[in-house]
C-alpha positions as CSV (number, residue, x, y, z in Angstrom):
1,M,0.0,0.0,0.0
2,P,1.5,3.4,-0.9
3,T,2.2,5.7,2.0
4,A,3.5,8.8,0.2
5,T,2.9,10.6,-3.0
6,P,5.3,9.4,-5.7
7,E,7.8,11.8,-7.3
8,L,6.3,13.7,-10.3
9,T,8.1,14.2,-13.5
10,S,8.5,17.8,-14.8
11,E,5.8,17.0,-17.4
12,Q,3.4,15.9,-14.7
13,M,4.2,18.9,-12.6
14,E,3.4,21.2,-15.5
15,A,0.1,19.4,-16.1
16,R,-0.7,19.7,-12.4
17,K,-0.2,23.5,-12.6
18,G,-3.0,23.4,-15.2
19,Q,-5.3,22.0,-12.6
20,R,-5.0,25.1,-10.6
21,N,-7.1,27.0,-13.2
22,S,-10.1,25.3,-11.6
23,R,-11.6,26.2,-8.2
24,V,-12.1,22.5,-7.5
25,V,-8.8,20.7,-7.1
26,W,-9.8,17.6,-5.2
27,F,-12.9,16.0,-3.6
28,E,-13.3,13.5,-0.8
29,I,-16.4,11.3,-0.3
30,P,-16.6,10.0,3.3
31,V,-17.3,6.3,3.8
32,A,-18.0,4.1,6.8
33,D,-17.2,0.8,5.0
34,M,-14.3,1.3,2.5
35,E,-14.7,-2.1,0.8
36,R,-18.4,-1.7,0.3
37,A,-18.1,1.8,-1.0
38,K,-15.1,0.9,-3.3
39,E,-17.1,-1.9,-4.8
40,F,-20.1,0.3,-5.4
41,Y,-18.1,3.0,-7.3
42,E,-16.0,0.4,-9.2
43,T,-19.2,-1.4,-10.2
44,I,-21.2,1.6,-11.4
45,L,-18.4,3.5,-13.1
46,A,-16.6,0.4,-14.4
47,I,-13.2,1.6,-13.0
48,Q,-10.6,0.5,-10.5
49,L,-9.9,2.6,-7.4
50,E,-6.4,2.6,-5.9
51,I,-6.2,2.1,-2.1
52,A,-3.7,4.3,-0.3
53,Q,-2.9,5.0,3.4
54,Y,-2.0,8.5,4.4
55,G,-1.4,8.6,8.2
56,P,-4.5,7.3,9.9
57,E,-6.7,8.0,6.8
58,R,-7.5,5.3,4.3
59,L,-8.3,6.4,0.7
60,A,-9.5,4.9,-2.5
61,V,-8.4,7.2,-5.3
62,F,-10.4,7.7,-8.5
63,P,-8.3,7.2,-11.6
64,Y,-7.4,10.3,-13.7
65,Q,-4.9,11.7,-16.1
66,P,-3.4,15.1,-15.3
67,P,-4.4,17.8,-15.7
68,A,-7.8,16.3,-14.8
69,I,-9.2,16.8,-11.3
70,S,-9.8,13.8,-9.2
71,G,-10.7,12.7,-5.6
72,C,-11.2,9.8,-3.4
73,L,-13.3,7.8,-1.0
74,I,-12.0,8.5,2.5
75,E,-12.4,6.5,5.7
76,A,-11.3,8.7,8.6
77,D,-12.3,9.5,12.2
78,G,-14.6,12.5,12.4
79,L,-16.0,12.2,8.8
80,K,-19.5,11.1,8.4
81,P,-21.0,9.9,5.1
82,G,-24.0,11.8,3.9
83,H,-23.0,15.1,5.6
84,G,-21.2,17.1,3.0
85,P,-21.1,18.7,-0.5
86,M,-22.3,16.7,-3.5
87,P,-19.6,16.0,-6.0
88,A,-20.5,15.3,-9.6
89,L,-18.7,12.4,-11.2
90,N,-18.0,11.9,-14.9
91,A,-20.3,9.1,-16.2
92,D,-19.0,9.2,-19.9
93,P,-19.6,7.7,-22.3
94,H,-23.1,6.6,-21.3
95,L,-25.0,7.8,-18.3
96,D,-27.7,5.2,-18.9
97,A,-25.2,2.4,-18.5
98,V,-24.0,3.8,-15.2
99,L,-27.5,4.2,-13.9
100,D,-28.4,0.6,-14.9
101,R,-25.7,-0.5,-12.4
102,V,-26.6,1.7,-9.4
103,E,-29.3,-0.4,-7.8
104,K,-27.6,-3.7,-8.5
105,A,-24.5,-2.3,-6.7
106,G,-26.6,-1.3,-3.6
107,G,-27.3,2.4,-4.4
108,R,-30.5,4.3,-5.2
109,I,-31.4,6.7,-8.0
110,V,-32.8,9.9,-6.4
111,H,-33.0,12.1,-9.5
112,P,-33.4,10.3,-12.8
113,Y,-31.6,10.8,-16.1
114,T,-32.3,14.4,-17.2
115,E,-31.3,16.0,-20.5
116,L,-29.6,19.4,-20.2
117,P,-29.8,22.1,-22.9
118,K,-28.1,21.3,-26.2
119,G,-24.4,20.7,-25.9
120,M,-24.4,20.4,-22.1
121,G,-25.1,16.6,-21.8
122,C,-27.2,15.0,-19.2
123,F,-27.2,14.3,-15.4
124,A,-28.7,12.2,-12.6
125,R,-28.2,12.0,-8.9
126,V,-27.7,8.8,-6.9
127,E,-27.3,7.9,-3.2
128,D,-24.3,5.6,-2.7
129,T,-24.1,2.6,-0.3
130,E,-22.8,5.0,2.5
131,G,-25.7,7.5,2.2
132,N,-23.8,10.2,0.2
133,L,-25.6,12.0,-2.5
134,I,-23.6,11.9,-5.8
135,G,-24.2,13.7,-9.1
136,L,-23.4,11.9,-12.3
137,H,-22.8,13.8,-15.6
138,A,-22.2,12.6,-19.2
139,M,-21.9,14.5,-22.4
140,Q,-24.0,12.0,-24.4
């Protein structure tokens, strides 16, 4: 299990500087049961999260390529699922496919697939296995 951030190449450092053009630089979704939550997100998004330990905090990091913004699931004292901001996750290429997996993975759709104005894609909201409200967005 990693315990520290790996050294970045100069190219990666330049890409990371590009992230700073966004007001959002990282998000954390609190969880009570890391394995259950990790399985939920891996199932609905068809991805693999990387487990990491930073001091007493256990993370499952969402994959990304710099300069993209990412975040993690976090299991830590003092953090309670369902009591925080609502992140919106990328559900490209097909939001419908992601929504089809939500209930099978133990979650609940709380706002159904909704088309946005032309060129803005579509969104939905789900509740994860930990009680967190999560937005899903796709450009389809």
